[in-house]
GUTI-363776 format. One record per residue (C-alpha): residue in one letter; y, z, x negated; residue number from 0. Coordinates in steps of 0.001 Angstrom, whole numbers. Layout:
<atoms>
ATOM   resn        c2        c3        c1   resi
ATOM      a         Y         Z         X    NUM
...
</atoms>
This chain:
<atoms>
ATOM   resn        c2        c3        c1   resi
ATOM      x         0         0         0      0
ATOM      x      3335     -1108     -1492      1
ATOM      x      6481       241        98      2
ATOM      x      9529     -1950       566      3
ATOM      x     12741       -73      1217      4
ATOM      x     15814     -1438      2951      5
ATOM      x     17500     -2118      -387      6
ATOM      x     14593     -4226     -1644      7
ATOM      x     14010     -6090      1593      8
ATOM      x     17594     -6726      2690      9
ATOM      x     19640     -6451      -454     10
ATOM      x     21640     -3351       437     11
ATOM      x     20880       259      1124     12
ATOM      x     19943       959      4708     13
ATOM      x     20198     -2710      5643     14
ATOM      x     16960     -2524      7636     15
ATOM      x     14243      -124      8601     16
ATOM      x     11947       908      5744     17
ATOM      x      8387      -345      5929     18
ATOM      x      5104      -650      4043     19
ATOM      x      3471     -3887      3069     20
ATOM      x      -263     -4365      2617     21
ATOM      x     -2007     -5348      -614     22
ATOM      x     -5713     -5580     -1379     23
ATOM      x     -8104     -4732     -4170     24
ATOM      x    -11876     -5160     -4062     25
ATOM      x    -14267     -3423     -6469     26
ATOM      x    -17977     -2770     -6519     27
ATOM      x    -19138       834     -6285     28
ATOM      x    -16855      3834     -5992     29
ATOM      x    -13904      3229     -8303     30
ATOM      x    -10705      4211     -6556     31
ATOM      x     -8463      3745     -9596     32
ATOM      x     -9390       115    -10107     33
ATOM      x     -8960      -683     -6431     34
ATOM      x     -5481       871     -6423     35
ATOM      x     -4512      -953     -9599     36
ATOM      x     -5661     -4279     -8192     37
ATOM      x     -3784     -3706     -4913     38
ATOM      x      -579     -2823     -6808     39
ATOM      x      -802     -6043     -8820     40
ATOM      x     -1651     -8042     -5702     41
ATOM      x      1395     -6671     -3912     42
ATOM      x      3691     -7426     -6843     43
ATOM      x      2428    -10988     -7182     44
ATOM      x      3093    -11622     -3497     45
ATOM      x      6828    -10937     -4003     46
ATOM      x      7225    -14296     -5817     47
ATOM      x     10144    -13185     -8006     48
ATOM      x     10745    -12915    -11753     49
ATOM      x     12339     -9471    -11916     50
ATOM      x      9348     -7946    -13766     51
ATOM      x      6672     -9314    -16093     52
ATOM      x      3981     -8460    -13554     53
ATOM      x      5533    -11032    -11222     54
ATOM      x      4274    -13714    -13588     55
ATOM      x       653    -14625    -12719     56
ATOM      x      -115    -15808    -16264     57
ATOM      x      1058    -12497    -17702     58
ATOM      x     -1122    -10590    -15230     59
ATOM      x     -4221    -12701    -15848     60
ATOM      x     -3834    -12295    -19587     61
ATOM      x     -3442     -8530    -19580     62
ATOM      x     -5899     -7427    -16923     63
ATOM      x     -8859     -8991    -18732     64
ATOM      x     -9876     -6885    -21700     65
ATOM      x     -8928     -3696    -23453     66
ATOM      x     -5227     -4132    -22654     67
ATOM      x     -5891     -3355    -19001     68
ATOM      x     -7458        16    -19743     69
ATOM      x     -4148      1752    -20270     70
ATOM      x     -2856       637    -16893     71
ATOM      x     -6094      1652    -15179     72
ATOM      x     -6574      5003    -16877     73
ATOM      x     -3068      6270    -16235     74
ATOM      x     -4070      6432    -12571     75
ATOM      x     -6218      9433    -13485     76
ATOM      x     -2965     11292    -12847     77
ATOM      x     -2498     12267     -9209     78
ATOM      x     -1347      8923     -7800     79
ATOM      x      -281     10634     -4598     80
ATOM      x      2716     12033     -6516     81
ATOM      x      4120      8533     -6985     82
ATOM      x      3227      7603     -3428     83
ATOM      x      4952     10727     -2078     84
ATOM      x      8207      9863     -3831     85
ATOM      x      8038      6340     -2419     86
ATOM      x      7272      7749      1015     87
ATOM      x     10288     10059       823     88
ATOM      x     12518      7139       -96     89
ATOM      x     11201      5035      2758     90
ATOM      x     11754      7893      5218     91
ATOM      x     15325      8211      3990     92
ATOM      x     16058      4607      4898     93
ATOM      x     14255      4986      8239     94
ATOM      x     16256      8071      9164     95
ATOM      x     19474      6351      8136     96
ATOM      x     18627      3311     10240     97
ATOM      x     17663      5415     13268     98
ATOM      x     20805      7552     12948     99
ATOM      x     22978      4441     13082    100
ATOM      x     21074      3202     16131    101
ATOM      x     21496      6529     17918    102
ATOM      x     25206      6499     17107    103
ATOM      x     25525      3047     18646    104
ATOM      x     23574      4145     21729    105
ATOM      x     25748      7244     22073    106
ATOM      x     28928      5108     22047    107
ATOM      x     27464      2939     24816    108
ATOM      x     26125      5878     26869    109
ATOM      x     29344      6246     28859    110
ATOM      x     28957      2671     30103    111
ATOM      x     25391      3197     31410    112
ATOM      x     24343      4998     34616    113
ATOM      x     22747      8389     34239    114
ATOM      x     18963      8195     33911    115
ATOM      x     16427     10921     34784    116
ATOM      x     15136     13158     32027    117
ATOM      x     11470     12439     32761    118
ATOM      x      9421      9481     33827    119
ATOM      x      8223      9600     37431    120
ATOM      x      5390     12156     37590    121
ATOM      x      6041     13017     33916    122
ATOM      x      3341     10751     32436    123
ATOM      x      4208      7262     31247    124
ATOM      x      3032      4380     33430    125
ATOM      x       399      3163     30966    126
ATOM      x     -1206      6617     30865    127
ATOM      x     -1278      6853     34657    128
ATOM      x     -2829      3393     34938    129
ATOM      x     -5550      4343     32460    130
ATOM      x     -6371      7528     34386    131
ATOM      x     -6459      5660     37701    132
ATOM      x     -8850      3093     36233    133
ATOM      x    -11091      5925     35021    134
ATOM      x    -10971      7485     38497    135
ATOM      x    -11964      4187     40128    136
ATOM      x    -14993      4030     37854    137
ATOM      x    -15808      7676     38619    138
ATOM      x    -15716      6978     42351    139
ATOM      x    -17828      3842     41947    140
ATOM      x    -20458      5746     39908    141
ATOM      x    -20629      9188     41541    142
ATOM      x    -21365     11991     39115    143
ATOM      x    -20788      9913     35970    144
ATOM      x    -18349     11603     33606    145
ATOM      x    -15820      8932     32642    146
ATOM      x    -13972      9555     29346    147
ATOM      x    -10212      9126     29273    148
ATOM      x     -7378      9727     26847    149
ATOM      x     -6132     13191     27790    150
ATOM      x     -2352     13365     27242    151
ATOM      x      -200     16182     25943    152
ATOM      x      1430     18232     28679    153
ATOM      x      3862     21150     28725    154
ATOM      x       901     23433     29336    155
ATOM      x     -1919     24571     27064    156
ATOM      x     -5320     22917     27362    157
ATOM      x     -7664     25040     29394    158
ATOM      x     -4996     25830     32005    159
ATOM      x     -5628     22884     34293    160
ATOM      x     -4373     19914     32264    161
ATOM      x     -7168     17667     33534    162
ATOM      x     -6405     18352     37175    163
ATOM      x     -2670     18006     36574    164
ATOM      x     -3113     14561     34972    165
ATOM      x     -5272     13393     37883    166
ATOM      x     -2706     14673     40397    167
ATOM      x       258     13136     38562    168
ATOM      x     -1576      9805     38350    169
ATOM      x     -2399      9739     42080    170
ATOM      x       803     11135     43560    171
ATOM      x      3261      8696     45094    172
ATOM      x      6076      8363     47629    173
ATOM      x      5250     10070     50911    174
ATOM      x      2781     12534     49421    175
ATOM      x      2950     16285     49963    176
ATOM      x      1253     18396     47299    177
ATOM      x      -424     21776     47660    178
ATOM      x     -1549     23743     44582    179
ATOM      x     -3838     26769     44812    180
ATOM      x     -5200     28996     42073    181
ATOM      x     -8318     30998     42940    182
ATOM      x     -7451     30547     46587    183
ATOM      x     -3840     31748     46383    184
ATOM      x      -646     29667     46465    185
ATOM      x      1371     32436     44813    186
ATOM      x      -376     32464     41428    187
ATOM      x      1722     31915     38312    188
ATOM      x      -245     28821     37339    189
ATOM      x        17     27325     40831    190
ATOM      x      3731     28083     41013    191
ATOM      x      4502     26406     37672    192
ATOM      x      2413     23325     38491    193
ATOM      x      4255     22911     41799    194
ATOM      x      7551     23261     39980    195
ATOM      x      6518     20549     37475    196
ATOM      x      5556     18170     40299    197
ATOM      x      8770     18826     42225    198
ATOM      x     10975     18360     39161    199
ATOM      x      9372     15113     37952    200
ATOM      x      8673     13412     41304    201
ATOM      x     11172     14856     43773    202
ATOM      x      8338     15205     46299    203
ATOM      x      7924     18285     48505    204
ATOM      x      5183     20842     48004    205
ATOM      x      3625     23048     50627    206
ATOM      x      1265     25942     51195    207
ATOM      x        33     24486     54499    208
ATOM      x     -3359     22863     54016    209
ATOM      x     -3006     20619     57044    210
ATOM      x       371     19250     55902    211
ATOM      x      -779     18415     52359    212
ATOM      x     -1977     14965     51350    213
ATOM      x     -3042     16010     47835    214
ATOM      x     -4507     19440     47113    215
ATOM      x     -4962     20580     43524    216
ATOM      x     -7199     23594     43196    217
ATOM      x     -8851     25879     40708    218
ATOM      x    -12278     27122     41802    219
ATOM      x    -11766     27119     45587    220
ATOM      x    -11834     24764     48555    221
ATOM      x     -9551     25649     51479    222
ATOM      x    -11256     27266     54427    223
ATOM      x     -9637     24796     56804    224
ATOM      x    -11699     21596     56901    225
ATOM      x    -10092     18658     55139    226
ATOM      x     -9723     15202     56622    227
ATOM      x    -10343     11680     55327    228
ATOM      x     -6590     11261     54690    229
ATOM      x     -6541     14115     52183    230
ATOM      x     -7432     14181     48502    231
ATOM      x     -8603     17289     46656    232
ATOM      x     -8350     17523     42865    233
ATOM      x    -10325     20137     40936    234
ATOM      x     -9352     21676     37620    235
ATOM      x    -12581     21778     35633    236
ATOM      x    -12898     24102     32609    237
ATOM      x    -16455     23131     31638    238
ATOM      x    -17549     19740     32991    239
ATOM      x    -20804     19514     31053    240
ATOM      x    -23610     20829     33311    241
ATOM      x    -26117     20861     30443    242
ATOM      x    -24006     23142     28242    243
ATOM      x    -25954     26214     29360    244
ATOM      x    -29189     24753     27995    245
ATOM      x    -27862     22638     25088    246
ATOM      x    -24863     23486     22892    247
ATOM      x    -24679     20163     21038    248
ATOM      x    -22409     17539     22592    249
ATOM      x    -24385     14726     20972    250
ATOM      x    -27639     16061     22404    251
ATOM      x    -26243     16471     25915    252
ATOM      x    -25037     12871     25931    253
ATOM      x    -28475     11712     24807    254
ATOM      x    -30061     13805     27575    255
ATOM      x    -27798     12154     30160    256
ATOM      x    -28634      8696     28824    257
ATOM      x    -32373      9415     28990    258
ATOM      x    -32138     11292     32323    259
ATOM      x    -33729     14263     30569    260
ATOM      x    -32944     17073     33016    261
ATOM      x    -36204     18983     32651    262
ATOM      x    -34429     22106     31390    263
ATOM      x    -32172     22304     34426    264
ATOM      x    -33833     24305     37183    265
ATOM      x    -30966     24482     39648    266
ATOM      x    -28428     21667     39705    267
ATOM      x    -26703     19268     42013    268
ATOM      x    -28160     15780     41713    269
ATOM      x    -25940     12860     42597    270
ATOM      x    -27261      9553     43883    271
ATOM      x    -30642     10155     42223    272
ATOM      x    -29237      9502     38739    273
ATOM      x    -26338     11589     37403    274
ATOM      x    -26097     15349     37265    275
ATOM      x    -22714     17050     37321    276
ATOM      x    -21075     20426     37755    277
ATOM      x    -18741     20861     40749    278
ATOM      x    -16637     23272     38651    279
ATOM      x    -17186     27043     38968    280
ATOM      x    -16513     27182     42709    281
ATOM      x    -18285     29847     44805    282
ATOM      x    -21557     28972     46470    283
ATOM      x    -19721     29564     49729    284
ATOM      x    -17733     26377     49125    285
ATOM      x    -20588     24152     48023    286
ATOM      x    -21665     23137     51556    287
ATOM      x    -18138     21838     52124    288
ATOM      x    -18796     19092     49577    289
ATOM      x    -21844     17841     51458    290
ATOM      x    -20994     14670     53392    291
ATOM      x    -17333     15640     53195    292
ATOM      x    -14960     13079     54755    293
ATOM      x    -12411     13557     51976    294
ATOM      x    -12531     12304     48389    295
ATOM      x    -13060     14951     45683    296
ATOM      x    -11898     14224     42135    297
ATOM      x    -12611     16392     39080    298
ATOM      x    -10530     16392     35907    299
ATOM      x    -11262     18149     32597    300
ATOM      x     -8346     17728     30186    301
ATOM      x     -9827     19630     27265    302
ATOM      x    -13117     17706     27456    303
ATOM      x    -11324     14442     28375    304
ATOM      x    -13580     13692     31359    305
ATOM      x    -13039     12772     35003    306
ATOM      x    -15674     12375     37731    307
ATOM      x    -15973     12304     41502    308
ATOM      x    -18136     13607     44330    309
ATOM      x    -20017     10866     46198    310
ATOM      x    -18659      9571     49470    311
ATOM      x    -19486      6787     51873    312
ATOM      x    -18076      3305     51452    313
ATOM      x    -17583       970     54411    314
ATOM      x    -19329     -1866     52556    315
ATOM      x    -21905       352     50850    316
ATOM      x    -22596      3535     52844    317
ATOM      x    -24388      6413     51218    318
ATOM      x    -28024      6527     52283    319
ATOM      x    -31357      7851     51095    320
ATOM      x    -33925      5697     49335    321
ATOM      x    -35606      3106     51552    322
ATOM      x    -39346      3773     51943    323
ATOM      x    -39985      1307     54763    324
ATOM      x    -43205      -664     54383    325
ATOM      x    -44652      1674     51754    326
ATOM      x    -48007      3331     52366    327
ATOM      x    -49728      5913     50199    328
ATOM      x    -52903      4475     48689    329
ATOM      x    -54442      7958     48554    330
ATOM      x    -53879      9347     52030    331
ATOM      x    -52297      6472     53951    332
ATOM      x    -49132      8424     54736    333
ATOM      x    -45877      6634     55616    334
ATOM      x    -42260      7739     55979    335
ATOM      x    -42292     10089     52980    336
ATOM      x    -40835      9819     49478    337
ATOM      x    -43294      8006     47211    338
ATOM      x    -43792      7279     43534    339
ATOM      x    -44264      3681     42476    340
ATOM      x    -46990      2602     40067    341
ATOM      x    -47296      -827     38451    342
ATOM      x    -50779     -1877     37410    343
ATOM      x    -51828     -4048     34477    344
ATOM      x    -51874     -7084     36768    345
ATOM      x    -48322     -6360     37960    346
ATOM      x    -49413     -5145     41403    347
ATOM      x    -47306     -2318     42855    348
ATOM      x    -48953       674     44505    349
ATOM      x    -47436      3805     45991    350
ATOM      x    -48503      7424     46250    351
ATOM      x    -46922     10505     47827    352
ATOM      x    -44551     12174     45424    353
ATOM      x    -45392     15538     46999    354
ATOM      x    -48990     16017     45889    355
ATOM      x    -49473     19099     48066    356
ATOM      x    -48514     17066     51125    357
ATOM      x    -50892     14307     50020    358
ATOM      x    -53768     16794     49543    359
ATOM      x    -53110     18288     52966    360
ATOM      x    -53205     14841     54540    361
ATOM      x    -56528     14060     52793    362
ATOM      x    -58012     17366     53917    363
ATOM      x    -56929     16736     57495    364
ATOM      x    -58507     13274     57393    365
ATOM      x    -61751     14694     56001    366
ATOM      x    -61833     17306     58773    367
ATOM      x    -61212     14608     61358    368
ATOM      x    -63983     12484     59855    369
ATOM      x    -66355     15448     59823    370
ATOM      x    -65544     16227     63437    371
ATOM      x    -66088     12598     64420    372
ATOM      x    -69442     12492     62617    373
ATOM      x    -70525     15725     64341    374
ATOM      x    -69468     14273     67706    375
ATOM      x    -71438     11072     67079    376
ATOM      x    -74522     13064     66041    377
ATOM      x    -74276     15166     69140    378
ATOM      x    -74074     12064     71306    379
ATOM      x    -76992     10430     69459    380
ATOM      x    -79141     13566     69666    381
</atoms>
């Protein structure tokens, strides 16, 4: 990396913003000093001037081949970051000078411009909100799947609801009314400050009335009043990984999700027969409210950088159980029950009751019926 200051690039001090240019050096093995030396020479040769001898390609080719080059290479045994730091300080000086002049020009023109708000609408920049909304769309389309997203910095420490706040700020819009509850109360310090942030950056009203709210952000509780299809509830999630209690390694939990290895989870909420997720530490009292709920439930974990959603019905793809029509158990002949599928060596598909106890009971009942029929026939024949 060769730095070019404003004086070098424009001919006068502070004439333009300082910058770095790129130069290359390729060596075999691990030899940092040679690579740096080659990149320095490469950068100097690209300047195409005659200010220094190293700007002459013939001079460079003559001196870098042989014992003469060793002095230039070996002096880099000294901490080369010292030289780089001095160059970096010089470049920063020119950058600060350039930015100061720009700010001075903007300040002179400020009186001619209308007053602008201090924050972007809903605090986050538009690109960040678009990214979060795209992640939420994927989370809704694949219920239970934890979609990664770039968690932004907020004026609140991670672990205090930053994931839920980012989801709320990305979804809120004109006409919305926001309700924030913390452990069931609207008067908590965390809930109060989040409402204040939303009011200050959006100008939208907030409320403590569940029925009047269009977006409800919550920590660990679902309102007792049933929600409607026009409402959206956003959960702050401290620990989104449901496998954390049985596996501490993040790499291992991701592999377990990929392989659907949930054998170590005894009690969990399964979503759509594929993904497993944690509905945040809400009380068991509230869990039935998520079942077939008419409203959409979104979950945001800022510290873990994950968002996911509870399943809901779609008009073009309603939620339904697996279709077992036309499948008959080859063992007991049962129909209308959940079955396992087996593919033979010839590619033929056969089915058997997944519940083996139910299958055994059906076989026993058939054997008893057969025995009774045989006894009846013997009695008639005798």
